[in-house]
mmCIF file of the N, C-alpha and C atoms, coordinates in Angstrom:
data_MODEL
# 
_entry.id   MODEL 
# 
loop_
_atom_site.group_PDB 
_atom_site.id 
_atom_site.type_symbol 
_atom_site.label_atom_id 
_atom_site.label_alt_id 
_atom_site.label_comp_id 
_atom_site.label_asym_id 
_atom_site.label_entity_id 
_atom_site.label_seq_id 
_atom_site.pdbx_PDB_ins_code 
_atom_site.Cartn_x 
_atom_site.Cartn_y 
_atom_site.Cartn_z 
_atom_site.occupancy 
_atom_site.B_iso_or_equiv 
_atom_site.pdbx_formal_charge 
_atom_site.auth_seq_id 
_atom_site.auth_comp_id 
_atom_site.auth_asym_id 
_atom_site.auth_atom_id 
_atom_site.pdbx_PDB_model_num 
ATOM 1   N N  . UNK A 1 1  ? 7.706  -10.465 -12.179 1.00 0.00 ? 1  UNK A N  1 
ATOM 2   C CA . UNK A 1 1  ? 7.009  -10.195 -10.603 1.00 0.00 ? 1  UNK A CA 1 
ATOM 3   C C  . UNK A 1 1  ? 5.453  -10.364 -10.785 1.00 0.00 ? 1  UNK A C  1 
ATOM 4   N N  . UNK A 1 2  ? 4.936  -11.200 -9.920  1.00 0.00 ? 2  UNK A N  1 
ATOM 5   C CA . UNK A 1 2  ? 3.661  -11.338 -9.959  1.00 0.00 ? 2  UNK A CA 1 
ATOM 6   C C  . UNK A 1 2  ? 2.965  -10.180 -9.085  1.00 0.00 ? 2  UNK A C  1 
ATOM 7   N N  . UNK A 1 3  ? 1.367  -9.935  -9.417  1.00 0.00 ? 3  UNK A N  1 
ATOM 8   C CA . UNK A 1 3  ? 0.877  -8.873  -8.725  1.00 0.00 ? 3  UNK A CA 1 
ATOM 9   C C  . UNK A 1 3  ? 0.838  -8.951  -7.134  1.00 0.00 ? 3  UNK A C  1 
ATOM 10  N N  . UNK A 1 4  ? 0.679  -10.210 -6.657  1.00 0.00 ? 4  UNK A N  1 
ATOM 11  C CA . UNK A 1 4  ? 0.912  -10.368 -5.105  1.00 0.00 ? 4  UNK A CA 1 
ATOM 12  C C  . UNK A 1 4  ? 2.107  -9.930  -4.609  1.00 0.00 ? 4  UNK A C  1 
ATOM 13  N N  . UNK A 1 5  ? 3.099  -10.383 -5.625  1.00 0.00 ? 5  UNK A N  1 
ATOM 14  C CA . UNK A 1 5  ? 4.318  -9.712  -5.036  1.00 0.00 ? 5  UNK A CA 1 
ATOM 15  C C  . UNK A 1 5  ? 4.696  -8.161  -4.861  1.00 0.00 ? 5  UNK A C  1 
ATOM 16  N N  . UNK A 1 6  ? 3.884  -7.498  -5.790  1.00 0.00 ? 6  UNK A N  1 
ATOM 17  C CA . UNK A 1 6  ? 3.978  -6.048  -5.940  1.00 0.00 ? 6  UNK A CA 1 
ATOM 18  C C  . UNK A 1 6  ? 3.218  -5.413  -4.724  1.00 0.00 ? 6  UNK A C  1 
ATOM 19  N N  . UNK A 1 7  ? 1.996  -6.183  -4.631  1.00 0.00 ? 7  UNK A N  1 
ATOM 20  C CA . UNK A 1 7  ? 1.016  -5.825  -3.556  1.00 0.00 ? 7  UNK A CA 1 
ATOM 21  C C  . UNK A 1 7  ? 1.844  -5.837  -1.704  1.00 0.00 ? 7  UNK A C  1 
ATOM 22  N N  . UNK A 1 8  ? 2.527  -6.882  -1.955  1.00 0.00 ? 8  UNK A N  1 
ATOM 23  C CA . UNK A 1 8  ? 3.078  -7.477  -0.754  1.00 0.00 ? 8  UNK A CA 1 
ATOM 24  C C  . UNK A 1 8  ? 4.418  -6.292  -0.540  1.00 0.00 ? 8  UNK A C  1 
ATOM 25  N N  . UNK A 1 9  ? 5.261  -5.853  -1.375  1.00 0.00 ? 9  UNK A N  1 
ATOM 26  C CA . UNK A 1 9  ? 6.126  -4.799  -1.542  1.00 0.00 ? 9  UNK A CA 1 
ATOM 27  C C  . UNK A 1 9  ? 5.340  -3.329  -1.131  1.00 0.00 ? 9  UNK A C  1 
ATOM 28  N N  . UNK A 1 10 ? 4.337  -3.253  -1.800  1.00 0.00 ? 10 UNK A N  1 
ATOM 29  C CA . UNK A 1 10 ? 3.777  -1.968  -1.454  1.00 0.00 ? 10 UNK A CA 1 
ATOM 30  C C  . UNK A 1 10 ? 3.437  -1.854  0.289   1.00 0.00 ? 10 UNK A C  1 
ATOM 31  N N  . UNK A 1 11 ? 3.254  -2.728  0.712   1.00 0.00 ? 11 UNK A N  1 
ATOM 32  C CA . UNK A 1 11 ? 2.945  -3.043  2.139   1.00 0.00 ? 11 UNK A CA 1 
ATOM 33  C C  . UNK A 1 11 ? 4.442  -2.806  2.888   1.00 0.00 ? 11 UNK A C  1 
ATOM 34  N N  . UNK A 1 12 ? 5.319  -3.365  2.499   1.00 0.00 ? 12 UNK A N  1 
ATOM 35  C CA . UNK A 1 12 ? 6.708  -3.293  3.029   1.00 0.00 ? 12 UNK A CA 1 
ATOM 36  C C  . UNK A 1 12 ? 7.311  -2.006  3.100   1.00 0.00 ? 12 UNK A C  1 
ATOM 37  N N  . UNK A 1 13 ? 6.838  -1.177  2.000   1.00 0.00 ? 13 UNK A N  1 
ATOM 38  C CA . UNK A 1 13 ? 7.476  0.085   1.953   1.00 0.00 ? 13 UNK A CA 1 
ATOM 39  C C  . UNK A 1 13 ? 6.682  1.386   2.294   1.00 0.00 ? 13 UNK A C  1 
ATOM 40  N N  . UNK A 1 14 ? 5.351  0.924   2.984   1.00 0.00 ? 14 UNK A N  1 
ATOM 41  C CA . UNK A 1 14 ? 4.561  1.960   3.372   1.00 0.00 ? 14 UNK A CA 1 
ATOM 42  C C  . UNK A 1 14 ? 5.101  2.981   4.127   1.00 0.00 ? 14 UNK A C  1 
ATOM 43  N N  . UNK A 1 15 ? 6.068  2.603   5.104   1.00 0.00 ? 15 UNK A N  1 
ATOM 44  C CA . UNK A 1 15 ? 6.543  3.595   6.154   1.00 0.00 ? 15 UNK A CA 1 
ATOM 45  C C  . UNK A 1 15 ? 7.529  4.605   5.539   1.00 0.00 ? 15 UNK A C  1 
ATOM 46  N N  . UNK A 1 16 ? 8.636  4.039   4.402   1.00 0.00 ? 16 UNK A N  1 
ATOM 47  C CA . UNK A 1 16 ? 9.148  4.876   3.764   1.00 0.00 ? 16 UNK A CA 1 
ATOM 48  C C  . UNK A 1 16 ? 8.699  5.711   2.529   1.00 0.00 ? 16 UNK A C  1 
ATOM 49  N N  . UNK A 1 17 ? 7.472  5.376   2.113   1.00 0.00 ? 17 UNK A N  1 
ATOM 50  C CA . UNK A 1 17 ? 6.759  6.208   1.175   1.00 0.00 ? 17 UNK A CA 1 
ATOM 51  C C  . UNK A 1 17 ? 6.115  7.362   2.062   1.00 0.00 ? 17 UNK A C  1 
ATOM 52  N N  . UNK A 1 18 ? 6.040  7.250   3.264   1.00 0.00 ? 18 UNK A N  1 
ATOM 53  C CA . UNK A 1 18 ? 5.384  8.729   4.020   1.00 0.00 ? 18 UNK A CA 1 
ATOM 54  C C  . UNK A 1 18 ? 6.403  9.892   3.982   1.00 0.00 ? 18 UNK A C  1 
ATOM 55  N N  . UNK A 1 19 ? 7.568  9.429   4.208   1.00 0.00 ? 19 UNK A N  1 
ATOM 56  C CA . UNK A 1 19 ? 8.662  10.556  3.996   1.00 0.00 ? 19 UNK A CA 1 
ATOM 57  C C  . UNK A 1 19 ? 8.621  11.189  2.687   1.00 0.00 ? 19 UNK A C  1 
ATOM 58  N N  . UNK A 1 20 ? 8.769  10.588  1.701   1.00 0.00 ? 20 UNK A N  1 
ATOM 59  C CA . UNK A 1 20 ? 8.714  11.146  0.354   1.00 0.00 ? 20 UNK A CA 1 
ATOM 60  C C  . UNK A 1 20 ? 7.581  11.766  0.035   1.00 0.00 ? 20 UNK A C  1 
ATOM 61  N N  . UNK A 1 21 ? 6.084  11.680  0.450   1.00 0.00 ? 21 UNK A N  1 
ATOM 62  C CA . UNK A 1 21 ? 5.006  12.023  -0.101  1.00 0.00 ? 21 UNK A CA 1 
ATOM 63  C C  . UNK A 1 21 ? 4.488  13.155  0.744   1.00 0.00 ? 21 UNK A C  1 
ATOM 64  N N  . UNK A 1 22 ? 5.569  14.008  1.483   1.00 0.00 ? 22 UNK A N  1 
ATOM 65  C CA . UNK A 1 22 ? 5.181  15.158  2.233   1.00 0.00 ? 22 UNK A CA 1 
ATOM 66  C C  . UNK A 1 22 ? 4.496  16.264  1.415   1.00 0.00 ? 22 UNK A C  1 
ATOM 67  N N  . UNK A 1 23 ? 5.010  16.304  0.184   1.00 0.00 ? 23 UNK A N  1 
ATOM 68  C CA . UNK A 1 23 ? 4.616  17.295  -1.024  1.00 0.00 ? 23 UNK A CA 1 
ATOM 69  C C  . UNK A 1 23 ? 3.013  16.987  -1.295  1.00 0.00 ? 23 UNK A C  1 
ATOM 70  N N  . UNK A 1 24 ? 2.324  15.771  -0.937  1.00 0.00 ? 24 UNK A N  1 
ATOM 71  C CA . UNK A 1 24 ? 1.008  15.483  -1.312  1.00 0.00 ? 24 UNK A CA 1 
ATOM 72  C C  . UNK A 1 24 ? 0.163  16.267  -0.158  1.00 0.00 ? 24 UNK A C  1 
ATOM 73  N N  . UNK A 1 25 ? -1.074 16.469  -0.916  1.00 0.00 ? 25 UNK A N  1 
ATOM 74  C CA . UNK A 1 25 ? -2.310 16.905  -0.434  1.00 0.00 ? 25 UNK A CA 1 
ATOM 75  C C  . UNK A 1 25 ? -2.586 16.002  0.478   1.00 0.00 ? 25 UNK A C  1 
ATOM 76  N N  . UNK A 1 26 ? -3.074 16.364  2.038   1.00 0.00 ? 26 UNK A N  1 
ATOM 77  C CA . UNK A 1 26 ? -3.286 15.254  2.881   1.00 0.00 ? 26 UNK A CA 1 
ATOM 78  C C  . UNK A 1 26 ? -4.550 14.555  2.452   1.00 0.00 ? 26 UNK A C  1 
ATOM 79  N N  . UNK A 1 27 ? -5.228 15.010  1.696   1.00 0.00 ? 27 UNK A N  1 
ATOM 80  C CA . UNK A 1 27 ? -6.509 14.120  1.352   1.00 0.00 ? 27 UNK A CA 1 
ATOM 81  C C  . UNK A 1 27 ? -5.858 13.019  0.160   1.00 0.00 ? 27 UNK A C  1 
ATOM 82  N N  . UNK A 1 28 ? -4.979 13.473  -0.475  1.00 0.00 ? 28 UNK A N  1 
ATOM 83  C CA . UNK A 1 28 ? -4.498 12.644  -1.455  1.00 0.00 ? 28 UNK A CA 1 
ATOM 84  C C  . UNK A 1 28 ? -3.591 11.323  -0.819  1.00 0.00 ? 28 UNK A C  1 
ATOM 85  N N  . UNK A 1 29 ? -2.941 11.667  0.366   1.00 0.00 ? 29 UNK A N  1 
ATOM 86  C CA . UNK A 1 29 ? -2.024 10.797  0.888   1.00 0.00 ? 29 UNK A CA 1 
ATOM 87  C C  . UNK A 1 29 ? -3.022 9.876   1.819   1.00 0.00 ? 29 UNK A C  1 
ATOM 88  N N  . UNK A 1 30 ? -3.951 10.434  2.185   1.00 0.00 ? 30 UNK A N  1 
ATOM 89  C CA . UNK A 1 30 ? -4.932 9.323   2.911   1.00 0.00 ? 30 UNK A CA 1 
ATOM 90  C C  . UNK A 1 30 ? -5.752 8.815   1.886   1.00 0.00 ? 30 UNK A C  1 
ATOM 91  N N  . UNK A 1 31 ? -5.856 9.190   0.525   1.00 0.00 ? 31 UNK A N  1 
ATOM 92  C CA . UNK A 1 31 ? -6.571 8.218   -0.197  1.00 0.00 ? 31 UNK A CA 1 
ATOM 93  C C  . UNK A 1 31 ? -5.640 7.022   -0.618  1.00 0.00 ? 31 UNK A C  1 
ATOM 94  N N  . UNK A 1 32 ? -4.151 7.348   -0.897  1.00 0.00 ? 32 UNK A N  1 
ATOM 95  C CA . UNK A 1 32 ? -3.212 6.400   -1.116  1.00 0.00 ? 32 UNK A CA 1 
ATOM 96  C C  . UNK A 1 32 ? -2.828 5.147   -0.064  1.00 0.00 ? 32 UNK A C  1 
ATOM 97  N N  . UNK A 1 33 ? -3.091 5.775   1.143   1.00 0.00 ? 33 UNK A N  1 
ATOM 98  C CA . UNK A 1 33 ? -2.786 4.831   2.081   1.00 0.00 ? 33 UNK A CA 1 
ATOM 99  C C  . UNK A 1 33 ? -3.950 4.090   2.319   1.00 0.00 ? 33 UNK A C  1 
ATOM 100 N N  . UNK A 1 34 ? -5.334 4.590   2.145   1.00 0.00 ? 34 UNK A N  1 
ATOM 101 C CA . UNK A 1 34 ? -6.414 3.650   2.046   1.00 0.00 ? 34 UNK A CA 1 
ATOM 102 C C  . UNK A 1 34 ? -6.196 2.454   0.982   1.00 0.00 ? 34 UNK A C  1 
ATOM 103 N N  . UNK A 1 35 ? -5.835 2.969   -0.167  1.00 0.00 ? 35 UNK A N  1 
ATOM 104 C CA . UNK A 1 35 ? -5.674 1.991   -1.405  1.00 0.00 ? 35 UNK A CA 1 
ATOM 105 C C  . UNK A 1 35 ? -4.668 0.962   -0.956  1.00 0.00 ? 35 UNK A C  1 
ATOM 106 N N  . UNK A 1 36 ? -3.363 1.383   -0.441  1.00 0.00 ? 36 UNK A N  1 
ATOM 107 C CA . UNK A 1 36 ? -2.236 0.399   0.010   1.00 0.00 ? 36 UNK A CA 1 
ATOM 108 C C  . UNK A 1 36 ? -3.274 -0.571  1.016   1.00 0.00 ? 36 UNK A C  1 
ATOM 109 N N  . UNK A 1 37 ? -3.840 -0.170  1.960   1.00 0.00 ? 37 UNK A N  1 
ATOM 110 C CA . UNK A 1 37 ? -4.423 -0.759  2.882   1.00 0.00 ? 37 UNK A CA 1 
ATOM 111 C C  . UNK A 1 37 ? -5.354 -1.851  2.229   1.00 0.00 ? 37 UNK A C  1 
ATOM 112 N N  . UNK A 1 38 ? -6.213 -1.445  1.382   1.00 0.00 ? 38 UNK A N  1 
ATOM 113 C CA . UNK A 1 38 ? -6.945 -2.254  0.666   1.00 0.00 ? 38 UNK A CA 1 
ATOM 114 C C  . UNK A 1 38 ? -6.435 -3.531  -0.155  1.00 0.00 ? 38 UNK A C  1 
ATOM 115 N N  . UNK A 1 39 ? -5.150 -3.196  -0.709  1.00 0.00 ? 39 UNK A N  1 
ATOM 116 C CA . UNK A 1 39 ? -4.343 -3.951  -1.609  1.00 0.00 ? 39 UNK A CA 1 
ATOM 117 C C  . UNK A 1 39 ? -3.924 -5.070  -0.403  1.00 0.00 ? 39 UNK A C  1 
ATOM 118 N N  . UNK A 1 40 ? -3.485 -4.694  0.394   1.00 0.00 ? 40 UNK A N  1 
ATOM 119 C CA . UNK A 1 40 ? -2.740 -5.379  1.585   1.00 0.00 ? 40 UNK A CA 1 
ATOM 120 C C  . UNK A 1 40 ? -3.792 -6.463  2.195   1.00 0.00 ? 40 UNK A C  1 
ATOM 121 N N  . UNK A 1 41 ? -4.931 -5.825  2.395   1.00 0.00 ? 41 UNK A N  1 
ATOM 122 C CA . UNK A 1 41 ? -6.200 -6.756  2.853   1.00 0.00 ? 41 UNK A CA 1 
ATOM 123 C C  . UNK A 1 41 ? -6.484 -7.779  1.773   1.00 0.00 ? 41 UNK A C  1 
ATOM 124 N N  . UNK A 1 42 ? -6.550 -7.390  0.466   1.00 0.00 ? 42 UNK A N  1 
ATOM 125 C CA . UNK A 1 42 ? -6.830 -8.410  -0.431  1.00 0.00 ? 42 UNK A CA 1 
ATOM 126 C C  . UNK A 1 42 ? -5.823 -9.584  -0.534  1.00 0.00 ? 42 UNK A C  1 
ATOM 127 N N  . UNK A 1 43 ? -4.518 -8.859  -0.425  1.00 0.00 ? 43 UNK A N  1 
ATOM 128 C CA . UNK A 1 43 ? -3.223 -9.855  -0.494  1.00 0.00 ? 43 UNK A CA 1 
ATOM 129 C C  . UNK A 1 43 ? -3.247 -10.868 0.569   1.00 0.00 ? 43 UNK A C  1 
ATOM 130 N N  . UNK A 1 44 ? -3.491 -10.466 1.880   1.00 0.00 ? 44 UNK A N  1 
ATOM 131 C CA . UNK A 1 44 ? -3.452 -11.485 2.976   1.00 0.00 ? 44 UNK A CA 1 
ATOM 132 C C  . UNK A 1 44 ? -4.727 -12.348 2.788   1.00 0.00 ? 44 UNK A C  1 
ATOM 133 N N  . UNK A 1 45 ? -5.857 -11.927 2.277   1.00 0.00 ? 45 UNK A N  1 
ATOM 134 C CA . UNK A 1 45 ? -7.210 -12.924 2.280   1.00 0.00 ? 45 UNK A CA 1 
ATOM 135 C C  . UNK A 1 45 ? -6.600 -13.720 1.210   1.00 0.00 ? 45 UNK A C  1 
ATOM 136 N N  . UNK A 1 46 ? -5.810 -13.374 0.149   1.00 0.00 ? 46 UNK A N  1 
ATOM 137 C CA . UNK A 1 46 ? -5.630 -14.437 -0.901  1.00 0.00 ? 46 UNK A CA 1 
ATOM 138 C C  . UNK A 1 46 ? -4.572 -15.273 -0.451  1.00 0.00 ? 46 UNK A C  1 
ATOM 139 N N  . UNK A 1 47 ? -3.647 -15.140 0.520   1.00 0.00 ? 47 UNK A N  1 
ATOM 140 C CA . UNK A 1 47 ? -2.866 -16.069 1.111   1.00 0.00 ? 47 UNK A CA 1 
ATOM 141 C C  . UNK A 1 47 ? -3.512 -16.892 2.087   1.00 0.00 ? 47 UNK A C  1 
ATOM 142 N N  . UNK A 1 48 ? -4.597 -16.595 2.829   1.00 0.00 ? 48 UNK A N  1 
ATOM 143 C CA . UNK A 1 48 ? -5.399 -17.601 3.735   1.00 0.00 ? 48 UNK A CA 1 
ATOM 144 C C  . UNK A 1 48 ? -6.177 -18.512 2.910   1.00 0.00 ? 48 UNK A C  1 
ATOM 145 N N  . UNK A 1 49 ? -6.752 -17.855 1.654   1.00 0.00 ? 49 UNK A N  1 
ATOM 146 C CA . UNK A 1 49 ? -7.750 -18.825 0.707   1.00 0.00 ? 49 UNK A CA 1 
ATOM 147 C C  . UNK A 1 49 ? -6.846 -19.651 0.070   1.00 0.00 ? 49 UNK A C  1 
# 
């Protein structure tokens, strides 16, 4: 599986991850969300370029 596939998959499963991450610290969760958003952005830019 390529890195691009993993990044895309992370984007796809973002909604379901929220349910399982309720034990996380809110700041930690925000950090993870930001990280996923960044990876998705990079992935989409890679698709365009």
